[in-house]
C-alpha distance (Angstrom), angle and dihedral (degrees) to the residues before:
residue distance angle dihedral
M1 . . .
L2 3.76 . .
D3 3.82 89.5 .
L4 3.83 89.5 52.3
W5 3.77 92.2 50.1
A6 3.78 91.4 46.0
A7 3.85 91.0 52.9
A8 3.85 92.2 47.9
R9 3.91 93.9 39.1
S10 3.74 113.6 146.5
S11 3.74 119.3 -134.7
H12 3.83 83.8 -127.1
A13 3.90 93.3 63.6
G14 3.88 105.5 113.4
I15 3.78 101.4 -166.5
P16 3.83 131.3 30.4
D17 3.83 122.2 -103.6
R18 3.80 110.9 -108.5
L19 3.79 135.0 -164.0
E20 3.77 92.5 -127.5
D21 3.79 91.0 56.3
V22 3.77 90.6 52.4
E23 3.84 91.0 47.9
S24 3.86 89.4 50.0
L25 3.76 90.9 51.2
V26 3.81 92.9 49.4
D27 3.82 92.2 45.0
G28 3.89 93.1 50.9
S29 3.83 100.7 34.2
P30 3.77 112.5 6.3
A31 3.82 94.1 175.4
A32 3.79 91.1 58.8
L33 3.78 94.4 74.9
L34 3.73 110.2 75.2
V35 3.77 119.9 -170.9
A36 3.81 131.8 -175.2
E37 3.76 120.3 -152.2
A38 3.70 137.7 -163.9
A39 3.80 124.3 -173.8
G40 3.95 88.9 -15.1
E41 3.79 92.5 -53.5
I42 3.86 124.7 114.0
V43 3.84 106.2 -117.6
G44 3.65 100.1 167.2
V45 3.85 141.9 16.0
V46 3.78 137.4 -178.4
I47 3.87 135.6 173.5
A48 3.74 118.5 -135.2
A49 3.82 109.2 -165.0
W50 3.79 124.4 -167.6
D51 3.94 116.8 -166.5
G52 3.75 96.9 -179.1
W53 3.85 92.4 -96.7
R54 3.80 109.4 45.2
G55 3.82 138.6 15.3
N56 3.80 119.8 -122.9
I57 3.69 130.0 -167.4
Y58 3.84 117.9 -151.5
R59 3.74 142.4 170.0
L60 3.93 98.9 17.1
A61 3.81 108.8 177.9
V62 3.75 131.9 165.2
D63 3.80 124.3 -169.6
E64 3.86 108.7 -107.3
R65 3.81 92.2 -122.2
H66 3.82 88.9 59.5
R67 3.77 101.4 43.0
R68 3.79 120.6 120.5
Q69 3.81 91.1 28.4
G70 3.72 97.5 97.6
V71 3.80 98.2 -98.3
G72 3.85 93.3 123.0
L73 3.78 93.9 47.4
M74 3.80 90.7 47.0
L75 3.80 90.4 52.8
V76 3.74 92.5 47.4
R77 3.85 91.5 50.5
A78 3.77 90.0 48.7
A79 3.77 90.4 50.4
E80 3.80 89.9 50.9
D81 3.84 90.8 50.2
Y82 3.74 90.5 51.4
L83 3.81 93.9 46.8
L84 3.82 90.1 46.2
S85 3.80 89.4 54.9
C86 3.87 86.6 51.9
G87 3.79 90.0 55.4
A88 3.71 100.7 -99.5
R89 3.74 118.7 155.3
R90 3.75 97.7 175.9
V91 3.78 131.2 36.3
T92 3.79 130.6 -161.5
A93 3.81 125.7 -158.6
L94 3.74 120.8 -159.2
V95 3.80 111.1 -133.3
A96 3.76 128.3 160.5
F97 3.80 112.8 -113.7
D98 3.79 94.4 -127.6
D99 3.82 99.1 43.6
D100 3.84 95.8 103.4
A101 3.90 94.6 -179.8
A102 3.82 91.8 52.9
G103 3.73 92.9 42.9
S104 3.80 93.3 52.5
F105 3.78 88.2 50.9
W106 3.74 95.0 50.5
D107 3.91 90.9 44.9
S108 3.74 89.6 55.6
A109 3.89 90.8 46.8
G110 3.80 88.0 57.9
Y111 3.78 99.1 -100.8
P112 3.86 108.5 124.5
Q113 3.78 118.8 -165.2
D114 3.84 112.0 -91.9
R115 3.84 103.5 -133.0
E116 3.81 93.9 -177.7
I117 3.88 103.7 57.0
G118 3.72 124.2 48.7
R119 3.79 128.6 -172.5
R120 3.77 123.4 -114.0
V121 3.82 116.9 -157.7
R122 3.82 134.5 -171.7
N123 3.83 123.0 180.0
I124 3.86 107.2 -135.2
Q125 3.75 98.2 -173.3
């Protein structure tokens, strides 16, 4: 999983992915980490986070060899199902404004770009 994220890492990622963060996620909310496998190999991963108010989708990555085969969309729909079961009625996906490939994917998945609300970020560690 960490290798897949590293290979698909956006230049916009502000801090590295760490094993201890994945372990913390799985300990606290094991259903939030969704993984796609093929022949025993992880080929896709996404995090579906529920904060009690809204659903959020983070860190979607699909192995290059398995792109354009529906893996990403399958993971997004599974994330939506999970978030719906938590009570979510609205879901946000974080996508860099200038990432055209990701933007096209999210458009086709039914997530238009929100031009009114922007995200503000501060690293605290």
